[in-house]
N, C-alpha and C positions, 0 to 999 in steps of 0.2 A: 199365587193367591188360591186358596182352597175354600169352597163353599161348604160350610158345616151342615149337618143334618138340621133341618129347621123344625121347630115345634108347630103343631097345628095352628093355623091362623096366619103364619108367616108365608104360607104357600102363595098368597096373592102377590107378595113381593117377588118371589121366585118366578112366578108366572110372567110378571111384567118384565123382569130381567131377561127371561128366556125369549119372550116375544120380541123384545128389542134386538136381542142377539140374532135371532132368526132373520128378522127383517134386514139387518145390515149384512149378514153373512150370505143370505140367499142370493142376493145380487152378485156378490163377489164370487160365490161358488159357481154360478152360471158362467161367469167369465173364465173360471178355471176349467170347467167342463169343455168349453169351446176351445180353449188354448190346447187342451190335450186331445181334442177330437173325440170326446166321450159323448155318446148318444144318450145322455141323461138330461132331464129338464128340471132346473131349479127355478121356480117361479114364486115371487114374493106373495102372490095372491093365491095360487092354487096349491103350492107345496105345504104350507102349514095345516096341521089338523085343527079341527074345531076345539075350542077351549072349554066348551060346555060338556058336562057329564050327562049321560043318560041315567036319570034317577028314577025312572018309572018302576023298576023292580028292586030298588036298593033301599035299605034302611037309612043309609047315609044320604041325606038330601042336599049336601053341599053342591052348589051349582057349577063350580069350576073344577077342572082337573088340577092335580098337583104337579103336573109335568107339562112341558111343551114339546111338540114333536112335528116333524116334517117328512114328507116323502118326495122322492125325485123320480118321476116316471121315465120309463125307457122310451126313447124316441129314435128309432133306426130308419125312419122314412116311411114306416107303415102306420104312422099316426102315434101321437103321444099316448102312452098308457098311463092311466091315472094312479097306479099303485094302490087302487082300492083292493079289496080282497080278491086274490086270484091274478093280479097283474104284477109283472116283474118290475123291480125298481129298487132304489136305495131308500134308506130310512135313517133318521137322526132323532135321538131322544135326549131331551134336556131335563134332568132332574138331579138334584144334589145327591151325590153318592151313587147315582145310577146313570151317569152319562154313557151314551151308547151310540155306536154307528154300525150299520149293517145293511141288509137288504135281502133280496130273494123274491119269493112268490108266496105270500102269506095266505093261508086258507084257500088253496086252489080249488077251482070247480072240478067236478067229475070228469068232463072232457079233457081238461088239462092233465089231471092225474092219470087218466087212461093213456094219454099221449106219452107221459113220462114213463109209465110202465112198459109201453110198447117200445119205446126207444131203448130201454134196458134189454128187452128181449131181442131186438133187432141188431143192436150194435153196442154192447156193454162197454167195449173199449172206448168208444167215442164219448159215452156218458162219463166214464171215469176220468178220461183225459180232461174234460171240462171241469168237473167237480173237484178234481184232485190236482189241479195245476199248481206247481210248487210255489210260484209267487203269490198266488191267491191264498194258499194254505198258510204261508208265512205271515200274511197280512191279517187274516181273519180266523185261521184254524179251519176245521172241517165243516162242511155244510151239515145241517141237521134238520130235524123237524120239530115243531113245537108240540105236536100231538100225533099219535099214530093209532092205527087199528090194532086190535088184539091179535088178529090172525091175518095171514096172507089172503087176499081176496080170492074167492072161488074162481077157478079156471087158470090161475097162475101157479107156476111151479114153486112149491114151498122149499125145494132143495136147490134152487138157483143160488149161485154164489152171491148175488145181490138181492136176495129175497127180502131182507129187512127193508129195503127201499120200497118194496111193493106196499108196505103197510103205512108209508108216510102220507100225511094229509096235506103237507106243504113242504117247500124247500127253502130254508132260510139260513142266514149266516150273520155273524157280527162279532164285535169285540167291545169291551168296556173302554171308555176314554177317561183319562184323568181330568179332574176339574181344570188343571193348568192347561191342558191341551184345548179344552173347549173355550176357555176364556182368553186364549192367545189370539193375536191378530193373524196367526198363520193357520187358524182352523180351516178355512176354505182349502188351503193347500193340502192339509192333512187328509181331509175328506176326499178330495179329488185324487190324490195319490192312492188311497185305499181302493176307491172305486175303479181306478184304472187297472189295478191288480185283479179286480173281480170281473173284468170284461169277459173272460171265457165262460163264467157262470151265467152272467146276464145274457150273453148271446145264445147260449144253450137254452135257457129258460124261454127266451123269445121265440124259439122254434116250436115250443109246445102250445102256443096260442091256437085256439080253435080256428 
């Protein structure tokens, strides 16, 4: 089954379908996390994002988002991280033609970015081992940033082999999902398997917390 791109107005139906799918799959996903000993938290109440748009500065005053999304906070015993901006965790995006699963550390705060840059200076091999682990790269491709500085920050070596990382504003990863994968009853297994491959990245990012 494939969800076709929907005309404006049908987004409400898509939102309802996505919300129901998240509710059912979030519980199952938590079971898969526990079965695989993955320190991620899928909570039916806390994981889903708000469905309301911030319309304060937008010409489009439509009250609802046209997608449904959820985050899965990292929980390694140091407290569940919310996967708000700057927290590591997984992410799932439900939108026709743009189904997506990934994670990382979105819009990291300056202390976290400073810790990331210092880790590169102190032990670049450790950073590369975490971010370039073969099973992870096979599952999601390379880590990346959604935005970056124009120049290497002052005080950091612009000629460093990993200098491009110094300009990153966050560390994220992900892959597109086919509609068939998302609508399949095996979706929780698909997500859990992918996040298991991402454990080296999650564990590294968790070390950067202030």
